[in-house]
C-alpha positions as CSV (number, residue, x, y, z in Angstrom):
1,M,152.3,78.3,67.1
2,G,155.3,77.0,68.9
3,D,155.2,74.4,71.7
4,A,156.1,77.1,74.3
5,E,153.2,79.3,73.2
6,D,150.8,76.4,73.2
7,K,151.8,75.6,76.9
8,F,151.4,79.2,77.8
9,M,147.9,79.4,76.3
10,K,146.8,76.2,78.0
11,G,148.2,77.4,81.4
12,N,146.4,80.7,81.1
13,L,143.2,78.9,80.1
14,G,143.6,76.6,83.2
15,R,144.1,79.5,85.5
16,L,141.1,81.3,84.1
17,A,138.9,78.2,84.6
18,F,140.1,77.9,88.2
19,V,139.4,81.6,88.9
20,L,135.9,81.3,87.4
21,L,135.2,78.1,89.5
22,L,136.5,79.8,92.6
23,L,134.3,82.9,92.0
24,T,131.2,80.8,91.4
25,S,131.7,78.8,94.6
26,L,132.3,82.1,96.6
27,A,129.1,83.5,95.2
28,A,127.2,80.4,96.1
29,G,128.6,80.5,99.7
30,K,127.7,84.2,100.1
31,H,124.1,83.5,99.0
32,K,123.7,80.9,101.7
33,E,124.8,83.4,104.3
34,E,122.2,85.9,103.3
35,Q,119.3,83.6,103.6
36,L,116.8,84.7,106.3
37,D,115.4,82.6,109.0
38,P,111.8,81.8,108.0
39,R,110.7,82.6,111.5
40,L,111.5,86.3,110.8
41,K,108.4,86.5,108.6
42,Q,106.1,85.3,111.5
43,I,107.1,88.2,113.8
44,H,104.5,90.9,114.3
45,T,105.2,92.4,117.8
46,I,108.7,93.3,119.1
47,F,110.0,94.3,122.5
48,L,113.0,96.6,122.7
49,K,115.7,96.2,125.4
50,G,119.2,97.5,125.8
51,A,120.7,101.0,125.3
52,F,118.2,103.4,126.9
53,E,118.9,106.4,124.6
54,A,118.5,104.4,121.4
55,I,115.3,102.7,122.7
56,R,113.9,106.1,123.7
57,Q,114.6,107.4,120.1
58,V,112.8,104.5,118.6
59,Q,109.8,104.8,121.0
60,A,109.6,108.5,120.3
61,S,109.3,107.7,116.6
62,R,107.0,104.7,117.1
63,E,104.4,106.0,114.7
64,D,106.9,106.4,111.8
65,I,108.4,103.0,112.5
66,E,105.1,101.2,112.6
67,K,103.6,103.0,109.6
68,D,103.0,100.6,106.7
69,S,105.0,97.9,108.5
70,C,104.2,94.4,109.7
71,L,106.1,95.1,112.9
72,K,104.6,96.7,116.0
73,L,106.3,97.7,119.2
74,T,105.0,96.4,122.5
75,E,105.8,97.4,126.1
76,D,105.4,93.9,127.4
77,A,108.2,91.4,126.7
78,E,105.8,88.4,127.4
79,K,103.4,89.5,124.7
80,A,106.1,90.1,122.1
81,D,106.8,87.6,119.3
82,A,110.5,88.6,119.4
83,I,112.9,90.7,121.5
84,I,115.3,93.2,120.0
85,K,118.5,93.9,121.9
86,V,119.7,97.4,121.0
87,S,123.4,98.3,121.6
88,Y,124.6,101.7,121.0
89,T,128.3,102.6,121.6
90,P,129.6,106.1,121.1
91,G,133.2,105.7,119.8
92,G,132.3,102.7,117.7
93,T,133.9,99.3,117.7
94,E,137.3,101.0,117.3
95,H,137.4,104.4,119.1
96,I,138.9,106.8,116.6
97,S,140.0,110.1,118.0
98,T,142.1,112.6,116.1
99,A,143.1,115.9,117.6
100,A,142.0,119.0,115.6
101,I,144.8,119.7,113.2
102,A,145.2,123.4,112.2
103,V,146.9,123.8,108.8
104,P,147.7,127.4,107.8
105,G,145.2,128.5,105.2
106,A,142.9,125.5,105.7
107,T,140.1,124.5,108.0
108,S,140.9,122.2,110.9
109,L,139.9,118.6,110.9
110,Q,137.2,117.8,113.5
111,Q,137.4,115.0,115.9
112,I,136.1,111.7,114.3
113,Q,134.1,109.6,116.7
114,P,131.9,106.9,115.0
115,Y,128.8,105.5,116.7
116,H,128.4,101.8,116.6
117,T,124.8,100.6,116.7
118,A,123.6,97.0,116.6
119,L,120.3,95.2,116.7
120,E,119.9,91.6,117.6
121,L,116.5,90.0,117.2
122,S,115.8,86.8,119.2
123,V,112.8,84.5,119.4
124,R,111.8,82.3,122.3
125,E,112.6,78.6,122.1
126,G,111.1,77.1,125.3
127,S,112.6,79.0,128.2
128,K,115.5,80.3,126.2
129,T,115.9,82.8,123.3
130,K,117.7,82.3,120.0
131,K,119.1,85.0,117.9
132,I,117.7,84.8,114.4
133,W,118.7,88.2,112.9
134,D,121.4,90.8,113.6
135,K,122.9,93.7,111.9
136,H,125.2,96.6,112.9
137,I,126.3,99.9,111.5
138,D,129.0,102.5,112.3
139,L,128.1,106.1,111.5
140,D,130.0,109.3,112.0
141,R,128.7,112.0,114.3
142,A,127.0,114.0,111.5
143,A,125.1,111.0,110.2
144,Q,124.2,110.0,113.8
145,S,122.6,113.4,114.5
146,S,120.5,113.4,111.2
147,R,119.3,109.8,111.2
148,A,120.4,107.5,114.0
149,G,121.9,104.2,113.2
150,V,119.1,102.5,115.1
151,F,116.6,103.9,112.6
152,R,118.6,102.6,109.7
153,L,118.8,99.2,111.3
154,M,115.0,99.2,112.0
155,D,114.5,99.9,108.3
156,L,116.7,96.9,107.4
157,L,114.7,94.8,109.8
158,R,111.4,95.9,108.3
159,Q,112.7,95.1,104.8
160,D,113.7,91.6,105.8
161,A,110.7,90.8,108.0
162,C,108.0,92.6,106.1
163,D,109.1,92.1,102.5
164,G,110.2,95.6,102.1
165,R,107.3,97.3,103.9
């Protein structure tokens, strides 16, 4: 091998080592972000507050939500181990609205309007509350009508708080 080829190989090997080191550090940083607050495992009763329609949907499905779960809904915020704030925004975080487009020989595109749903779980720390868990999801209208975003988020909460139950 010539001197130029040798430098080229060493340069590529150095870049490869740098990329591997960078990927390893990014993976380690991501793992830290996903760690759950240990207080989440100590929560058994939750009180819902926030968007009325989303709360009504959860309360109407209370039996299904509580079935085989460590989490139970309560009507009294003072008796709850944690408070869940439900926010539900038709139109999503970025309101997407497209007019129906009629193309000859094709079906028209329907209006796209995502639904942004978020859950924030907070625990009491003295006279204040501290958020220890939050997730959000954007769903299109079809997914919203078949299984609301709030139910998907409640499933995620149960997985994190109840070890998958």
